[in-house]
N, CA and C of each residue as an Amber inpcrd file, in Angstrom:
protein
   549
   4.2350000  12.5060000   8.0730000   5.6870000  12.5410000   7.5740000
   5.7170000  11.5470000   6.2570000   4.8180000  10.6220000   6.1750000
   4.7250000   9.6940000   5.1140000   3.4830000   9.6740000   4.4690000
   3.6010000   9.7920000   3.2590000   2.2310000   9.6010000   2.5710000
   2.3060000   8.7020000   1.1290000   1.3690000   7.9410000   1.5160000
   1.0760000   6.8900000   0.3740000  -0.1710000   7.0760000  -0.5560000
   0.2740000   7.5760000  -2.0020000  -0.8840000   7.7900000  -2.4750000
  -1.3890000   7.2590000  -3.7980000  -2.7020000   6.5460000  -3.8460000
  -2.9620000   5.8800000  -5.3880000  -3.8200000   6.8580000  -6.0840000
  -4.2530000   6.4110000  -7.3800000  -4.8120000   7.4330000  -8.1700000
  -4.8900000   8.6570000  -8.2450000  -3.6820000   9.0100000  -7.9400000
  -3.4810000  10.5470000  -7.9250000  -2.4500000  11.1030000  -9.0720000
  -2.6420000  12.6690000  -8.9850000  -1.8120000  13.0300000 -10.2110000
  -0.6910000  13.6770000  -8.9050000   0.5330000  14.2560000  -9.6340000
   1.4910000  15.0070000  -9.1170000   0.6900000  16.2110000  -8.9930000
   1.6610000  17.0440000  -7.7790000   0.8900000  18.2660000  -7.8970000
   0.9380000  19.2240000  -9.1580000   1.9940000  19.2140000  -9.4390000
   2.1050000  20.3000000 -10.8940000   0.9020000  20.0880000 -12.0750000
   0.5950000  18.8650000 -11.8560000  -0.6030000  18.7890000 -12.6320000
  -2.0590000  18.7870000 -12.1570000  -2.3240000  19.1990000 -11.2360000
  -3.3530000  19.4830000 -10.3250000  -3.7610000  21.0390000 -10.2930000
  -4.4810000  21.6450000 -11.0360000  -4.6900000  23.1830000 -10.9140000
  -5.4170000  23.3740000  -9.6810000  -4.9830000  24.2800000  -9.3080000
  -5.4350000  24.8830000  -7.8770000  -4.2580000  24.0090000  -6.7190000
  -3.9480000  23.0890000  -6.9510000  -2.8660000  22.4660000  -5.6920000
  -1.6500000  23.5070000  -5.0890000  -1.8690000  23.3410000  -4.2550000
  -1.0330000  24.2720000  -3.0470000  -0.0160000  23.8550000  -2.6640000
   0.3880000  21.7670000  -2.2480000   1.1870000  21.3270000  -1.7750000
   2.3790000  21.1960000  -2.6840000   3.4940000  21.6330000  -2.0850000
   4.8920000  21.6070000  -3.0640000   5.7790000  20.9630000  -1.6030000
   6.2900000  20.0310000  -2.4890000   7.5350000  19.0830000  -1.1620000
   8.7130000  20.0800000  -1.1450000   9.2720000  20.2030000  -0.1570000
  10.4760000  21.1330000   0.1850000  11.9590000  20.1460000  -0.2520000
  12.8730000  20.6130000  -0.5920000  14.4970000  20.3140000  -1.1370000
  14.6530000  19.3630000  -0.3460000  14.1630000  19.0740000   0.7270000
  14.8950000  17.7000000   1.6740000  13.6200000  16.7760000   1.7750000
  12.7600000  16.9050000   1.3150000  11.6190000  15.9020000   1.2530000
  11.6220000  15.0750000  -0.1860000  11.1210000  13.8640000   0.1280000
  10.8520000  12.9880000  -1.1700000   9.7690000  13.0870000  -1.7210000
   9.7030000  12.9800000  -2.9800000   8.4890000  13.0050000  -3.6680000
   8.5610000  12.0210000  -5.0640000   8.3010000  10.9510000  -4.8380000
   8.5980000  10.1110000  -6.0190000   6.9780000   9.5400000  -6.6430000
   6.8420000   9.6040000  -7.8070000   5.3900000   9.4430000  -8.6010000
   5.2790000   8.7320000  -9.9080000   4.7370000   7.7680000 -10.2860000
   4.9070000   7.2420000 -11.4810000   3.2030000   7.1360000 -12.1060000
   3.1610000   7.3650000 -12.8450000   2.2250000   7.0030000 -13.8960000
   1.6530000   5.3430000 -14.2330000   0.3590000   5.3760000 -14.1290000
   0.0340000   3.8180000 -14.1850000  -0.3850000   3.5630000 -15.7010000
   0.3800000   3.3960000 -16.4340000   0.1440000   3.2830000 -17.8500000
  -0.1920000   4.6460000 -18.5300000  -1.4140000   4.3300000 -19.5010000
  -1.7580000   5.8210000 -19.8510000  -2.4620000   6.6620000 -19.4150000
  -2.6910000   6.2230000 -18.0750000  -3.9080000   7.0900000 -17.3350000
  -3.3920000   8.4990000 -16.7920000  -4.3440000   9.1310000 -16.5450000
  -3.6490000  10.6300000 -15.9530000  -3.5330000  10.5220000 -14.7080000
  -3.8390000   9.1610000 -14.1410000  -3.1620000   9.3590000 -12.2790000
  -2.1650000   8.1180000 -12.3950000  -1.5850000   8.0220000 -11.0850000
  -0.6040000   6.9780000 -10.6920000  -0.5760000   6.7720000  -9.3450000
   0.7830000   6.3430000  -9.0580000   0.9660000   5.9510000  -7.5640000
   1.9870000   6.9460000  -6.9610000   1.9720000   7.3420000  -5.8530000
   2.9370000   8.1160000  -5.2070000   3.4460000   7.8020000  -3.7590000
   4.3300000   8.2330000  -3.6280000   5.0870000   8.5170000  -2.4010000
   5.8670000   9.4330000  -1.5650000   5.3450000  10.5250000  -0.5290000
   6.0320000  11.2980000  -0.2760000   6.4910000  11.1790000   1.2560000
   7.9230000  11.7210000   1.6070000   8.5400000  11.6560000   2.9850000
   9.0700000  12.7710000   3.4730000   8.6090000  13.2410000   4.1040000
   9.3290000  14.7230000   4.9460000  10.4880000  14.5560000   5.3130000
  11.6250000  15.1690000   5.1560000  12.9880000  15.3780000   5.5130000
  13.5620000  13.8390000   5.3640000  13.4090000  13.4650000   4.4080000
  13.9230000  12.1890000   4.0030000  14.7100000  12.2580000   2.7740000
  15.2450000  11.0010000   2.1920000  16.0330000  10.7640000   1.0110000
  15.2530000   9.1140000   0.4230000  15.3570000   8.8210000  -0.9710000
  15.0050000   7.4600000  -1.0290000  15.9150000   7.0810000  -2.3740000
  15.9940000   6.0760000  -2.2800000  16.9060000   5.1390000  -2.9010000
  15.8310000   4.3230000  -3.6320000  15.3140000   4.5070000  -5.0100000
  13.9520000   4.0060000  -5.7220000  14.2240000   2.6060000  -6.0330000
  13.2430000   1.6980000  -5.5810000  13.6180000   0.4520000  -6.0460000
  12.2150000   0.0860000  -7.0760000  12.4120000  -0.1890000  -8.0330000
  11.3530000  -0.3800000  -9.3720000  11.2190000  -1.9720000  -9.1990000
   9.8210000  -2.3030000  -9.0880000   8.8840000  -3.7510000  -8.8580000
   8.9110000  -4.0610000 -10.3990000   9.8110000  -5.0140000 -10.8520000
   9.4140000  -5.4350000 -12.2670000   7.9070000  -5.6200000 -12.5430000
   7.4990000  -4.8790000 -13.5910000   6.0560000  -5.3520000 -14.2520000
   4.9790000  -4.3740000 -13.5970000   5.2190000  -3.9370000 -12.4550000
   4.2900000  -3.1290000 -11.5980000   4.4760000  -1.5770000 -11.8910000
   5.2060000  -0.6690000 -12.7920000   5.7320000   0.5310000 -12.8960000
   4.3580000   1.2510000 -12.5940000   4.2550000   2.4580000 -11.9140000
   2.9530000   3.0700000 -11.7760000   1.9510000   2.4470000 -10.7900000
   2.3850000   1.0810000 -10.3520000   1.3540000   0.5420000  -9.4720000
   2.1350000   0.4980000  -8.3220000   3.2650000   0.2560000  -8.2130000
   4.0680000  -0.1400000  -7.3070000   5.1130000   1.0750000  -7.1880000
   5.2240000   2.0540000  -6.0410000   6.1840000   3.2450000  -6.1250000
   6.9080000   3.2030000  -4.4680000   8.0080000   2.9110000  -4.6020000
   8.8660000   3.2940000  -3.1940000  10.3330000   2.9970000  -3.3240000
  10.9840000   2.5180000  -1.9780000  12.1430000   2.1400000  -2.2480000
  12.8150000   2.1910000  -0.5690000  13.7280000   2.3580000  -0.7220000
  14.7220000   2.3110000   0.8970000  14.5240000   4.1220000   1.0990000
  14.0500000   4.2490000   2.2750000  13.9550000   5.4000000   2.7240000
  15.2560000   5.7450000   3.8430000  15.6770000   7.1500000   3.3150000
  17.1210000   7.3370000   4.2710000  17.0700000   8.3450000   5.0600000
  18.0960000   8.9750000   5.9590000  17.8640000   9.7700000   6.7880000
  16.6800000   9.9430000   7.8550000  16.0610000   9.0800000   8.1190000
  15.0850000   9.1960000   8.9520000  15.7520000   7.9660000  10.4360000
  15.0270000   8.3170000  11.4460000  15.3000000   7.3930000  12.6080000
  14.2900000   6.5220000  13.0380000  13.2040000   6.0980000  11.6600000
  12.0870000   5.5290000  11.7550000  12.3100000   4.0580000  12.1580000
  13.5880000   3.4920000  11.5680000  13.5540000   2.1130000  12.2450000
  15.2590000   1.8070000  12.6910000  15.3790000   0.7640000  13.1350000
  16.6940000   0.7940000  13.5560000  17.4080000   0.0260000  12.4180000
  16.5200000  -0.7880000  11.5720000  17.0950000  -1.5550000  10.4070000
  17.0770000  -0.7480000   9.2070000  17.4640000  -0.7740000   7.5800000
  17.0430000  -0.0880000   6.6820000  15.4110000  -0.3350000   6.6760000
  14.8540000   0.5750000   6.1760000  13.3840000   1.0980000   6.0530000
  13.1490000   0.9630000   4.5110000  12.2780000  -0.1220000   4.2050000
  11.5150000   0.4040000   2.5240000  10.2210000   0.5370000   2.5910000
   9.9290000   1.5820000   2.2260000   8.0430000   1.9840000   2.1780000
   7.9030000   1.5880000   0.4900000   6.5820000   1.1810000   0.6590000
   5.9790000   1.0240000  -0.8940000   4.6690000   1.5240000  -1.0080000
   4.2680000   2.0290000  -1.6370000   2.9390000   2.6080000  -2.0870000
   2.5480000   1.5690000  -3.1130000   1.2950000   0.9080000  -2.7390000
   0.9290000  -0.1010000  -3.3780000  -0.8160000   0.3660000  -4.1410000
  -0.9670000   0.1670000  -5.6610000  -2.1190000   0.1320000  -5.9940000
  -2.4600000  -0.9870000  -6.9370000  -3.0470000  -1.7530000  -6.3930000
  -3.0290000  -3.3260000  -6.4590000  -3.9630000  -3.5080000  -7.9880000
  -2.9290000  -3.6740000  -9.2970000  -3.8760000  -3.8040000 -10.4180000
  -4.9110000  -5.0750000 -10.8090000  -5.6270000  -5.1880000 -11.7160000
  -6.4950000  -6.4660000 -11.4530000  -5.3210000  -7.4110000 -12.3870000
  -4.6310000  -7.4070000 -12.8700000  -3.9120000  -8.4590000 -13.9040000
  -4.6030000  -8.9970000 -14.6970000  -3.6460000 -10.2080000 -14.9140000
  -4.3460000 -11.0860000 -15.7400000  -4.9980000 -12.4650000 -15.2300000
  -4.7010000 -12.5380000 -13.9170000  -5.6120000 -13.6690000 -13.0650000
  -6.5650000 -13.1790000 -11.7030000  -6.6140000 -11.7090000 -12.0100000
  -7.4390000 -11.1930000 -10.9090000  -6.3800000 -10.5680000  -9.3860000
  -7.2200000 -10.0850000  -8.8740000  -6.6100000  -9.0840000  -7.5440000
  -5.4590000  -9.8810000  -6.5850000  -6.1760000 -11.3230000  -6.2740000
  -5.4050000 -11.8410000  -5.1820000  -4.1030000 -12.2100000  -5.8350000
  -4.4050000 -13.0340000  -7.3140000  -2.8960000 -13.3630000  -7.5110000
  -1.8600000 -12.2280000  -7.9330000  -2.4920000 -11.1630000  -8.3830000
  -1.4840000 -10.0990000  -8.7010000  -0.7880000  -9.6350000  -7.1660000
  -1.5110000  -9.5650000  -6.3080000  -1.0560000  -9.0540000  -4.6640000
  -0.1650000  -9.9640000  -4.5530000  -0.4670000 -11.3170000  -4.9320000
   0.7830000 -12.4750000  -4.2170000   1.9290000 -12.1730000  -5.0110000
   1.6000000 -11.7600000  -6.5200000   2.9650000 -11.4980000  -7.5420000
   3.9050000 -10.5000000  -6.9790000   3.0150000  -9.2510000  -6.3690000
   3.8270000  -8.1350000  -6.1720000   4.6270000  -8.4720000  -4.7230000
   3.8540000  -9.4560000  -3.8260000   4.7870000  -9.9560000  -2.9900000
   5.7800000 -10.7640000  -2.7780000   5.8730000 -11.6120000  -3.7750000
   6.9550000 -12.2900000  -4.4710000   7.9240000 -11.4020000  -4.8590000
   8.0340000 -10.1100000  -5.4300000   8.8060000  -9.4160000  -5.7780000
   9.3400000  -8.7120000  -4.3710000   8.4690000  -8.3550000  -3.3420000
   9.3390000  -8.0000000  -2.0710000   9.4580000  -8.8280000  -1.4400000
   9.2950000 -10.0080000  -1.2740000   9.7890000 -10.8860000  -0.3710000
  11.4440000 -10.7670000  -0.3830000  12.0980000 -10.5900000  -1.1970000
  13.6060000 -10.9420000  -1.3500000  14.3310000  -9.6950000  -0.8510000
  13.3510000  -8.5060000  -0.4310000  13.7990000  -7.0840000   0.0680000
  13.3110000  -7.5820000   1.9790000  12.5600000  -8.2840000   2.1140000
  12.3360000  -8.3540000   3.5150000  13.1660000  -8.9000000   4.3800000
  14.1980000  -9.3990000   3.8630000  15.1850000 -10.3400000   4.8790000
  16.3660000  -9.2810000   5.2620000  16.4580000  -8.2100000   4.4300000
  17.5900000  -7.2180000   4.9430000  16.9750000  -6.0990000   5.2100000
  15.5190000  -6.0320000   5.3930000  15.0070000  -4.4370000   5.6690000
  13.6030000  -4.4970000   6.5710000  13.2620000  -3.5890000   7.2080000
  11.7630000  -3.7460000   7.2430000  11.0620000  -3.0320000   6.3620000
   9.8430000  -3.5770000   5.9540000   8.9820000  -3.0820000   5.1290000
   7.6810000  -2.2620000   5.7230000   7.5690000  -1.7650000   5.0840000
   5.9750000  -0.6440000   5.0760000   5.5740000  -0.5290000   4.0720000
   4.1930000  -1.4060000   3.6090000   3.5480000  -1.3370000   2.5470000
   2.0400000  -0.6620000   2.7140000   1.8760000   0.1480000   1.9560000
   0.2860000   0.9010000   2.0530000  -0.2290000   1.1010000   0.6990000
  -1.3980000   0.9310000   0.7280000  -2.2150000   1.5450000  -0.4590000
  -3.5390000   0.6930000  -0.8680000  -3.7930000   0.9720000  -1.8430000
  -5.2390000   0.5810000  -2.5530000  -4.8510000  -1.1590000  -3.0800000
  -4.9120000  -2.0780000  -2.1050000  -4.8890000  -3.5740000  -2.3660000
  -5.7850000  -4.1780000  -3.2540000  -7.0850000  -3.5520000  -3.4330000
  -8.1490000  -4.0120000  -4.1680000  -8.6630000  -5.4950000  -3.7480000
  -7.9800000  -6.2540000  -2.5000000  -8.5920000  -7.1770000  -1.7210000
  -8.8210000  -6.8710000  -0.2600000  -9.1630000  -7.5300000   0.3180000
  -9.4150000  -7.3110000   1.8140000  -8.1190000  -7.0070000   2.5970000
  -7.7900000  -5.8940000   3.4190000  -6.6650000  -5.9290000   3.9600000
  -7.0630000  -6.0640000   5.4210000  -7.9250000  -6.4390000   5.9400000
  -8.3030000  -6.9940000   7.1830000  -8.6740000  -8.5870000   7.0980000
  -8.6790000  -8.9970000   8.5880000  -9.3450000 -10.4150000   8.7800000
 -10.7580000 -10.1220000   9.0200000 -11.6100000 -10.8240000   8.3380000
 -13.2320000 -10.6300000   8.2140000 -13.6920000 -11.5470000   9.3880000
 -14.6670000 -11.4940000  10.1490000 -15.3180000 -12.1010000  11.2150000
 -16.1220000 -12.9200000  10.3130000 -16.7370000 -14.3160000  11.0780000
 -17.8990000 -15.4660000  10.1800000 -18.9230000 -14.5310000   9.8080000
 -19.3010000 -13.5860000  10.8880000 -21.0880000 -12.9430000  10.6580000
 -20.8330000 -11.8490000  10.1580000 -19.8320000 -11.4920000   9.1090000
 -19.6050000 -10.0770000   8.7140000 -20.6170000 -10.3430000   7.4240000
 -20.9860000  -9.3700000   6.5640000 -21.7670000  -9.3700000   5.6700000
 -20.9960000  -9.5840000   4.5270000 -19.6510000  -9.3730000   4.1790000
 -18.9200000  -9.3280000   2.8650000 -18.0200000 -10.8360000   3.1830000
 -18.2670000 -11.7260000   2.3510000 -17.5490000 -12.8730000   2.2800000
 -16.0190000 -12.5470000   2.4300000 -15.1060000 -13.2550000   2.9380000
 -14.0760000 -13.3980000   3.2000000 -13.5320000 -14.4330000   2.4570000
 -12.6530000 -13.8760000   1.2550000 -12.3760000 -15.1390000   0.1590000
 -10.9210000 -15.9360000   1.0390000 -10.6540000 -17.2310000   0.7820000
  -9.7200000 -18.0380000   0.9220000  -8.3790000 -17.4510000   0.6740000
  -8.2200000 -16.7590000  -0.6020000  -6.8380000 -16.2360000  -1.0830000
  -6.6180000 -14.9120000  -0.2660000  -7.7880000 -14.3010000  -0.0650000
  -7.2620000 -12.5630000   0.8950000  -7.1000000 -13.3830000   2.1720000
  -7.4960000 -14.4040000   2.6120000  -7.1520000 -14.9570000   4.1170000
  -5.5590000 -15.4560000   3.9340000  -5.3210000 -15.9000000   2.9100000
  -3.7280000 -16.1380000   2.4470000  -2.9330000 -15.2410000   2.4180000
  -3.1760000 -14.1860000   1.8100000  -2.4650000 -13.3270000   1.5160000
  -2.3420000 -12.1330000   2.8360000  -3.2690000 -12.2250000   3.7150000
  -3.1770000 -11.7110000   5.1980000  -2.3870000 -12.0700000   6.0320000
  -2.3740000 -13.6820000   5.7020000  -1.4860000 -14.7730000   6.4100000
  -0.2090000 -14.7610000   6.1010000   0.0590000 -14.3140000   5.1970000
   1.2190000 -14.2970000   4.2950000   1.8790000 -12.7160000   4.9030000
   1.4500000 -11.9200000   4.8260000   1.9220000 -10.4420000   5.2640000
   2.4030000 -10.8370000   6.9290000   1.3510000 -11.4660000   7.6410000
   1.9670000 -11.6150000   9.1710000   3.0960000 -12.7430000   9.3040000
   2.9280000 -13.6830000   8.4730000   3.9730000 -14.8350000   8.8760000
   5.3240000 -14.6630000   8.3810000   5.1900000 -14.6480000   6.8100000
   6.4930000 -14.4240000   6.0600000   6.8170000 -13.1620000   6.2260000
   6.2310000 -11.8090000   6.2240000   6.8140000 -10.5770000   6.0210000
   6.7020000  -9.6560000   7.5710000   6.1770000 -10.4750000   8.6660000
   5.8800000 -10.1680000   9.9950000   5.2030000  -8.6780000  10.0420000
   4.1500000  -8.4150000   9.2040000   4.0210000  -7.2030000   9.0470000
   2.2560000  -7.5230000   9.8900000   1.8730000  -6.2370000  10.3510000
   0.5220000  -6.3320000  10.9290000  -0.3200000  -4.8350000  10.0160000
  -1.5590000  -5.3420000  10.1410000  -2.6570000  -4.0570000   9.6030000
  -2.8430000  -3.0660000  10.6360000  -2.2600000  -1.6990000  10.5100000
  -2.2830000  -0.7120000  11.6060000  -3.7660000  -0.2710000  11.7710000
  -4.7760000  -0.8520000  10.6500000  -6.0970000  -0.4560000  11.1850000
  -6.8020000  -1.4990000  12.2320000  -6.5000000  -2.4330000  11.8660000
  -6.8370000  -3.7890000  12.7080000  -6.2160000  -3.7630000  14.1370000
  -4.7710000  -3.4000000  14.3430000  -4.3110000  -3.2420000  15.6510000
  -4.6750000  -2.4180000  16.3100000  -5.4160000  -1.0120000  15.3730000
  -5.7800000  -0.0640000  16.4600000  -7.1290000  -0.2300000  16.6830000
  -8.0670000  -1.2160000  15.8800000  -9.2160000  -1.6710000  16.3080000
  -9.7830000  -3.1710000  16.1760000  -8.9950000  -3.6340000  17.3890000
  -9.3420000  -5.1020000  17.7380000 -10.6880000  -5.3720000  17.9840000
 -10.8950000  -6.4300000  17.2860000 -12.2790000  -7.2140000  17.5240000
 -13.3850000  -6.3410000  16.9860000 -13.2530000  -5.4670000  16.4620000
 -14.1160000  -4.6680000  15.6500000 -14.2300000  -5.0020000  13.8650000
 -15.4320000  -4.9340000  13.6100000 -15.7090000  -5.3110000  11.9200000
 -14.9200000  -4.0470000  11.2920000 -14.4670000  -4.5680000  10.2500000
 -13.3740000  -3.6950000   9.4260000 -14.6870000  -2.5170000   8.7980000
 -14.0560000  -1.5290000   8.5850000 -14.5730000  -0.3170000   8.4000000
 -14.6280000  -0.2450000   6.8200000 -15.2760000   0.4430000   6.2050000
 -15.2230000   0.7690000   4.7350000 -14.3750000   2.1030000   4.3770000
 -13.6600000   1.4540000   3.4590000 -12.6950000   2.2220000   2.6250000
 -12.8630000   2.6370000   1.4930000 -13.5660000   1.6940000   0.6890000
 -13.9200000   1.9100000  -0.5670000 -15.5130000   2.6860000  -0.8110000
 -15.1700000   3.9170000  -1.1950000 -16.6310000   4.5640000  -1.0790000
 -17.2790000   4.8160000  -2.2740000 -16.3900000   4.3100000  -3.7050000
 -17.4260000   4.5090000  -4.8110000 -18.2240000   3.6480000  -5.3020000
 -18.4440000   2.4750000  -4.4920000 -19.6150000   1.2610000  -4.8240000
 -20.6610000   1.7010000  -4.7350000 -21.4320000   1.1340000  -5.7400000
 -22.8460000   1.3070000  -5.5630000 -23.5600000   1.3640000  -4.5150000
 -23.2080000   0.4850000  -3.4430000 -23.7410000   0.1960000  -1.8930000
 -23.1090000   1.0330000  -0.9870000 -23.2140000   2.2720000  -0.6540000
 -22.3130000   3.1970000  -0.2540000 -22.3440000   2.7260000   1.3560000
 -23.0000000   1.5680000   1.9830000 -23.0240000   1.3400000   3.4310000
 -22.1530000  -0.3620000   3.6800000 -21.6200000  -0.7640000   2.5760000
 -20.9090000  -2.0380000   2.3420000 -19.6340000  -1.7140000   3.0430000
 -19.0680000  -2.1560000   4.1140000 -17.9660000  -2.1380000   4.7340000
 -16.6750000  -3.1380000   3.6530000 -16.8580000  -2.6370000   2.9320000
 -15.5780000  -3.0420000   1.8320000 -14.3680000  -2.4800000   2.1300000
 -13.0210000  -3.0890000   3.0140000 -12.1450000  -2.8460000   3.5270000
 -11.0170000  -3.0170000   2.5020000 -10.4000000  -2.0800000   1.2970000
  -9.3440000  -2.7220000   0.7550000  -8.0770000  -1.7870000   0.7930000
  -8.0020000  -0.5530000   1.3340000  -7.0430000   0.1270000   1.5600000
  -6.5870000   0.3300000   2.8340000  -5.1470000   0.0420000   3.2240000
  -4.6380000  -0.0380000   4.3610000  -2.8590000   0.1970000   4.2760000
  -2.4490000   0.0740000   5.6160000  -1.2430000   0.1550000   5.6260000
  -0.5550000  -1.0320000   6.6530000   0.4560000  -1.6310000   6.0120000
   0.9850000  -2.7800000   6.9320000   2.5130000  -2.1640000   7.4650000
   3.0150000  -2.4530000   8.6700000   4.2290000  -2.1270000   9.3120000
   4.5410000  -3.3320000   9.9890000   5.8290000  -3.3280000  10.2330000
   6.5860000  -4.4190000  11.2050000   5.8720000  -4.3860000  12.3970000
   5.6520000  -5.8280000  12.7440000   4.8270000  -6.0070000  14.2210000
   6.1420000  -5.3250000  15.2150000
């Protein structure tokens, strides 16, 4: 019922694509700068009150989802493709969370996408180093936003799975794509 997509094109710009949303569905998409791709959100049988996150057009797409029974409180969903920014991915993701923080008092947040940083807690014995900034980002999502990683909740005590597949090392379990929901 909900799709959060990054590095995608809208269906009308994808030759041979058969997907089309219905008149009662939400489809929001924005180009990420001059690229041919962008970030999108699809919700079946819902409506959307768009909320623009200043400075992140095409990188963060979403808003308040209406006409669903998904949450007792207002629900805001955002599809996020974390850009590198001027000071790196972790700093940029913290800036995006700063923008979303004012919304979290009045609504349940659902965040998903390609964060370009670890979206799950790594164990000390894991092959890929867990950066302090990544831990701080995950701690903030858990403590300030009261969100949990869906993958980690469904796979407790397991090493993170690979979500980034274009890397030179196809066996490296780099886990930068995820969905966070209210706990």
